[in-house]
DSSP file (Angstrom, degrees, kcal/mol; ACC not computed):
  #  RESIDUE AA STRUCTURE BP1 BP2  ACC     N-H-->O    O-->H-N    N-H-->O    O-->H-N    TCO  KAPPA ALPHA  PHI   PSI    X-CA   Y-CA   Z-CA
    1    1 A M              0   0    0      0, 0.0     2,-0.1     0, 0.0     0, 0.0   0.000 360.0 360.0 360.0 127.7  191.6  -30.5  -56.6
    2    2 A G     >  -     0   0    0      1,-0.1     4,-1.9     4,-0.0     5,-0.1  -0.260 360.0-101.5 -86.1 174.7  192.1  -33.9  -58.2
    3    3 A V  H  > S+     0   0    0      1,-0.2     4,-2.6     2,-0.2     5,-0.2   0.878 121.8  56.4 -62.7 -38.5  194.4  -36.7  -57.4
    4    4 A T  H  > S+     0   0    0      1,-0.2     4,-2.8     2,-0.2    -1,-0.2   0.909 106.4  49.7 -61.5 -42.8  196.7  -35.7  -60.3
    5    5 A D  H  > S+     0   0    0      2,-0.2     4,-2.6     1,-0.2    -1,-0.2   0.894 111.1  49.6 -64.4 -39.2  197.0  -32.1  -58.9
    6    6 A K  H  X S+     0   0    0     -4,-1.9     4,-2.4     2,-0.2    -2,-0.2   0.922 112.8  46.2 -65.1 -44.2  197.9  -33.6  -55.5
    7    7 A V  H  X S+     0   0    0     -4,-2.6     4,-2.6     2,-0.2    -2,-0.2   0.927 113.2  49.6 -63.2 -44.2  200.5  -35.9  -57.0
    8    8 A W  H  X S+     0   0    0     -4,-2.8     4,-2.6     1,-0.2    -2,-0.2   0.913 111.3  49.6 -61.1 -43.5  201.9  -33.0  -59.1
    9    9 A G  H  X S+     0   0    0     -4,-2.6     4,-2.3     2,-0.2    -1,-0.2   0.899 110.8  49.8 -61.7 -41.4  202.1  -30.8  -56.0
   10   10 A A  H  X S+     0   0    0     -4,-2.4     4,-2.3     2,-0.2    -2,-0.2   0.921 112.0  47.4 -64.8 -44.0  203.9  -33.5  -54.0
   11   11 A L  H  X S+     0   0    0     -4,-2.6     4,-2.3     2,-0.2    -2,-0.2   0.908 111.6  50.6 -63.8 -41.6  206.4  -34.0  -56.8
   12   12 A T  H  X S+     0   0    0     -4,-2.6     4,-2.2     1,-0.2    -1,-0.2   0.911 110.5  49.5 -61.2 -42.5  207.0  -30.3  -57.2
   13   13 A S  H  X S+     0   0    0     -4,-2.3     4,-2.6     1,-0.2    -2,-0.2   0.898 110.0  51.2 -63.9 -40.2  207.5  -30.0  -53.4
   14   14 A M  H  X S+     0   0    0     -4,-2.3     4,-2.6     2,-0.2    -1,-0.2   0.899 109.5  49.7 -64.2 -41.0  210.0  -32.9  -53.5
   15   15 A I  H  X S+     0   0    0     -4,-2.3     4,-2.0     2,-0.2    -1,-0.2   0.915 112.3  47.6 -64.8 -42.6  212.0  -31.3  -56.3
   16   16 A K  H  X S+     0   0    0     -4,-2.2     4,-2.1     2,-0.2    -2,-0.2   0.911 112.2  50.1 -63.0 -42.7  212.1  -27.9  -54.4
   17   17 A L  H  X S+     0   0    0     -4,-2.6     4,-2.5     1,-0.2    -2,-0.2   0.910 108.7  51.7 -63.5 -42.4  213.2  -29.7  -51.3
   18   18 A E  H  X S+     0   0    0     -4,-2.6     4,-2.5     1,-0.2    -1,-0.2   0.892 108.7  51.7 -61.1 -39.8  215.9  -31.6  -53.1
   19   19 A D  H  X S+     0   0    0     -4,-2.0     4,-2.2     1,-0.2    -1,-0.2   0.904 110.2  48.5 -63.8 -41.1  217.2  -28.3  -54.5
   20   20 A R  H  X S+     0   0    0     -4,-2.1     4,-2.7     2,-0.2    -2,-0.2   0.904 110.3  51.4 -65.6 -40.4  217.3  -26.8  -51.0
   21   21 A V  H  X S+     0   0    0     -4,-2.5     4,-2.5     1,-0.2    -2,-0.2   0.930 110.8  47.9 -63.1 -44.6  219.2  -29.8  -49.7
   22   22 A R  H  X S+     0   0    0     -4,-2.5     4,-2.2     2,-0.2    -1,-0.2   0.903 111.6  50.6 -62.0 -40.7  221.8  -29.6  -52.4
   23   23 A S  H  X S+     0   0    0     -4,-2.2     4,-2.2     1,-0.2    -2,-0.2   0.925 112.1  46.6 -62.6 -45.1  222.2  -25.9  -51.8
   24   24 A Q  H  X S+     0   0    0     -4,-2.7     4,-2.4     1,-0.2    -2,-0.2   0.876 109.8  54.6 -65.0 -37.9  222.7  -26.5  -48.1
   25   25 A S  H  X S+     0   0    0     -4,-2.5     4,-2.1     2,-0.2    -1,-0.2   0.918 109.2  46.9 -61.9 -44.6  225.1  -29.3  -48.7
   26   26 A E  H  X S+     0   0    0     -4,-2.2     4,-2.1     1,-0.2    -2,-0.2   0.899 111.3  51.4 -65.6 -39.9  227.2  -27.0  -50.9
   27   27 A A  H  X S+     0   0    0     -4,-2.2     4,-2.4     1,-0.2    -2,-0.2   0.896 109.3  51.0 -63.1 -39.8  227.1  -24.3  -48.3
   28   28 A M  H  X S+     0   0    0     -4,-2.4     4,-2.5     2,-0.2    -2,-0.2   0.893 108.2  51.8 -65.2 -39.7  228.2  -26.7  -45.6
   29   29 A K  H  X S+     0   0    0     -4,-2.1     4,-2.0     2,-0.2    -1,-0.2   0.911 110.9  47.9 -62.9 -41.8  231.1  -27.9  -47.7
   30   30 A Q  H  X S+     0   0    0     -4,-2.1     4,-2.1     2,-0.2    -2,-0.2   0.910 111.9  49.4 -65.3 -42.5  232.3  -24.3  -48.2
   31   31 A Q  H  X S+     0   0    0     -4,-2.4     4,-2.5     1,-0.2    -2,-0.2   0.902 109.4  52.1 -63.1 -41.4  232.0  -23.6  -44.5
   32   32 A Q  H  X S+     0   0    0     -4,-2.5     4,-2.5     1,-0.2    -1,-0.2   0.904 108.1  51.3 -62.3 -40.9  234.0  -26.7  -43.6
   33   33 A A  H  X S+     0   0    0     -4,-2.0     4,-2.0     1,-0.2    -1,-0.2   0.906 110.6  49.0 -62.6 -41.4  236.7  -25.6  -46.0
   34   34 A K  H  X S+     0   0    0     -4,-2.1     4,-2.4     2,-0.2    -2,-0.2   0.908 110.6  50.6 -63.8 -42.2  236.8  -22.2  -44.3
   35   35 A I  H  X S+     0   0    0     -4,-2.5     4,-2.5     1,-0.2    -2,-0.2   0.915 110.2  49.5 -63.2 -43.2  237.0  -23.8  -40.9
   36   36 A E  H  X S+     0   0    0     -4,-2.5     4,-2.2     2,-0.2    -1,-0.2   0.885 110.4  50.4 -64.7 -37.9  239.8  -26.0  -41.9
   37   37 A Q  H  X S+     0   0    0     -4,-2.0     4,-2.0     2,-0.2    -2,-0.2   0.910 111.7  47.9 -66.2 -41.2  241.8  -23.1  -43.3
   38   38 A L  H  X S+     0   0    0     -4,-2.4     4,-2.4     2,-0.2    -2,-0.2   0.892 109.5  53.4 -66.2 -38.5  241.3  -21.1  -40.1
   39   39 A T  H  X S+     0   0    0     -4,-2.5     4,-2.3     1,-0.2    -2,-0.2   0.925 108.8  48.9 -60.9 -44.7  242.4  -24.1  -38.1
   40   40 A E  H  X S+     0   0    0     -4,-2.2     4,-2.1     1,-0.2    -1,-0.2   0.899 110.8  51.3 -60.9 -40.2  245.6  -24.4  -40.1
   41   41 A R  H  X S+     0   0    0     -4,-2.0     4,-2.4     2,-0.2    -2,-0.2   0.911 108.9  49.6 -64.4 -43.0  246.2  -20.7  -39.6
   42   42 A V  H  X S+     0   0    0     -4,-2.4     4,-2.8     1,-0.2     5,-0.2   0.901 109.0  53.1 -63.3 -41.1  245.7  -20.9  -35.8
   43   43 A I  H  X S+     0   0    0     -4,-2.3     4,-2.2     1,-0.2    -1,-0.2   0.930 109.8  48.1 -61.2 -44.5  248.2  -23.8  -35.7
   44   44 A R  H  X S+     0   0    0     -4,-2.1     4,-2.4     1,-0.2    -2,-0.2   0.914 112.4  48.9 -62.7 -42.3  250.8  -21.8  -37.6
   45   45 A L  H  X S+     0   0    0     -4,-2.4     4,-2.5     1,-0.2    -2,-0.2   0.911 110.4  50.7 -64.5 -41.6  250.3  -18.8  -35.3
   46   46 A E  H  X S+     0   0    0     -4,-2.8     4,-2.5     2,-0.2    -1,-0.2   0.906 110.1  50.6 -62.1 -40.8  250.5  -21.0  -32.1
   47   47 A T  H  X S+     0   0    0     -4,-2.2     4,-2.3    -5,-0.2    -2,-0.2   0.930 111.1  47.7 -63.0 -45.8  253.8  -22.4  -33.4
   48   48 A Q  H  X S+     0   0    0     -4,-2.4     4,-2.5     1,-0.2    -1,-0.2   0.908 111.6  51.0 -61.9 -41.6  255.2  -19.0  -34.1
   49   49 A L  H  X S+     0   0    0     -4,-2.5     4,-2.5     1,-0.2    -2,-0.2   0.924 110.3  48.7 -62.6 -45.1  254.2  -17.8  -30.7
   50   50 A E  H  X S+     0   0    0     -4,-2.5     4,-2.4     1,-0.2    -1,-0.2   0.902 111.4  49.9 -61.7 -41.5  255.8  -20.8  -29.0
   51   51 A M  H  X S+     0   0    0     -4,-2.3     4,-2.4     2,-0.2    -2,-0.2   0.910 112.3  47.3 -65.0 -42.2  259.0  -20.3  -30.9
   52   52 A L  H  X S+     0   0    0     -4,-2.5     4,-2.5     2,-0.2    -2,-0.2   0.894 111.7  50.5 -66.0 -39.1  259.2  -16.6  -30.0
   53   53 A M  H  X S+     0   0    0     -4,-2.5     4,-2.2     2,-0.2    -2,-0.2   0.917 112.2  46.6 -65.9 -41.9  258.5  -17.3  -26.4
   54   54 A R  H  X S+     0   0    0     -4,-2.4     4,-2.7     2,-0.2     5,-0.2   0.906 112.0  50.9 -65.0 -41.4  261.2  -20.0  -26.2
   55   55 A A  H  X S+     0   0    0     -4,-2.4     4,-2.5     1,-0.2    -2,-0.2   0.908 110.9  49.0 -62.8 -41.3  263.7  -17.7  -28.0
   56   56 A A  H  X S+     0   0    0     -4,-2.5     4,-2.2     2,-0.2    -1,-0.2   0.889 111.7  49.1 -65.4 -38.5  262.8  -14.9  -25.5
   57   57 A E  H  X S+     0   0    0     -4,-2.2     4,-2.1     2,-0.2    -2,-0.2   0.912 112.0  47.9 -67.2 -42.5  263.3  -17.3  -22.6
   58   58 A I  H  X S+     0   0    0     -4,-2.7     4,-1.3     1,-0.2    -2,-0.2   0.906 112.6  49.2 -63.7 -41.3  266.7  -18.5  -23.9
   59   59 A K  H  < S+     0   0    0     -4,-2.5    -1,-0.2     1,-0.2    -2,-0.2   0.891 110.7  50.4 -65.8 -38.0  267.8  -14.9  -24.5
   60   60 A R  H  < S+     0   0    0     -4,-2.2    -1,-0.2     1,-0.2    -2,-0.2   0.872 110.5  49.3 -67.9 -36.1  266.8  -14.0  -21.0
   61   61 A L  H  <        0   0    0     -4,-2.1    -1,-0.2     1,-0.2    -2,-0.2   0.731 360.0 360.0 -75.1 -22.1  268.7  -16.9  -19.5
   62   62 A S     <        0   0    0     -4,-1.3    -1,-0.2    -5,-0.2    -2,-0.2   0.502 360.0 360.0 -75.9 360.0  271.8  -16.1  -21.4
């Protein structure tokens, strides 16, 4: 294997690695968006639960 083949192999490996990194980066962005949506959903559910619990307590005290 000549020097040219080694250089070509290294360049090919770098291009493949860059493609994988970009793919992983996109996957991480999508996962982060899903996590943020779920966090927002949990916050809304917690708020509703607190409001219902307070309403039940007020009703019980009345």
